[in-house]
Structures are given as C-alpha cells and as structure tokens.
N, C-alpha and C positions, 0 to 999 in steps of 0.2 A: 684556161690554166686554173688549177685549184689552189686555195690558200694553204700555207703550211699547217700541218696538224700539231706541231710542237711549238709552244710559246717559248722562244729562246730567252726572253727576259727572265723567265721563271726557272730555267734549266741551268744549274750551276756547272761551270766548266771544271774539269778535273784539275787538281792543283798543279800538275806538271805542265798544263797548257796555259797557266796563268801568264798574262803578258808581263814582260819585264819593263818596268817604268824607270828607265835610266836616262838621265839627261846629261850627257857629257861628264859623267862622274869620274872617268879615268883622267881626263884633262884637268878637272877641278882638283882632284886629290894630288896630282903632280904639282899643280900650282901651290897648293897648301904646303906640300913638302919643301918646295923651294923657299917659301916665305919663312917657315920654321927654321930651316938651316941658316938662312941669312940672319934671322934674329939671334940665333945662338952664336954666330960669328960676331955680331955686334956686342953681345954680352961678354964674350971671351976677349974682346979687345979692351976690356977694362971697366965696363959698366956694372960693377958689383951689385948696385941697388936693383938692377933689372932682373936679377936672378929670382927675386920674389914674384915678379910678374910672370916669369916663365913657369914657376910652380903653379901659380893661379891658372895659367893657360892650360896646363896639364890637367888640373882639376875640372876645368870647364870642358875639356875634351872628353874626360871620363863621363861627365854628366850628359854630354851630347850623344855619346855612344849608347848610354842607357836609354835616352829618349828615342833614339833611332830603333833600338831593339823593341821598346814598348810599342812604337808605331807599326813596326813590321808585324808584331803579334796581334795588336788590337785592331788596326785598320786594314791589314792585308791578310790576316789569318795564317801567317807563317808559323810553323811548329818550332819547338826548341831544336829538333833535329835539323830543320831547314837552316836555322840561324847558326848552329854549331858547325855544319859542314864547311862553309867557306873559311871558317876560323881555324879549322883543324883541331877542334876540341869535341868532347862528347856532349850530347844533349844535356846530360846531368850537370856538367860543368857550366854550360851556358845558363841553365836554369838557376844554379846556385849563385852565379855571379850577378845576373840581372833579373831574377824572378821574384825578388823581395818586393815589399810595399814601396810604391813611388811616393816621394814627398814633394 
C-alpha cells in the first residue's frame, strides 16, 4: 500500500465544507430567552431601579455580538456575506455595523 501523495494538513478545505462547531447553541439560546423574559417580568412587577440593569444588559449583548462577529471573521475566516446571510441583511450592512475598529 502506497502513502498518500497529498498532504491533507497543507490542503485547505473549501469554505462550504467547513465543519460547523456548534455545541447545543439552540438549547442555550432558548435558555437565555427564558431568563431574559423572566427578568423583564420581575422588572415589570415594580422594580423600577432594575430597568437600568436591563439597559446595561442590552449593551453587553451588543458588545458580545460584536465580539462573536470579530471571532467568526478573524478566527474562522467567515466573510461579511457569510455573516449577513443568517441575519437576513446585506454584507454591506453587516460590515457597516460590525466592521469598525474594535476597542
């Protein structure tokens, strides 16, 4: 039996064959949605001071999305079109929203 002639470690896979690294994300996001809804009900029951915490949470979520987009682009090589597709926006819109300098 002869050795393979192609060094697979040096041969890049086409982007469409890239493995999907998802670890129970559907269940995790459903869990987060339940928590957020429950938190809003707690605030609505009269905890007016907590509304500021909810706004802060919203800002942290925006930051987390930006970090996720940056990771998808820099670590995994996804294009703006790849990122825009599941969001239902154009690649230009994705780049305008998340393509600026990260601080």
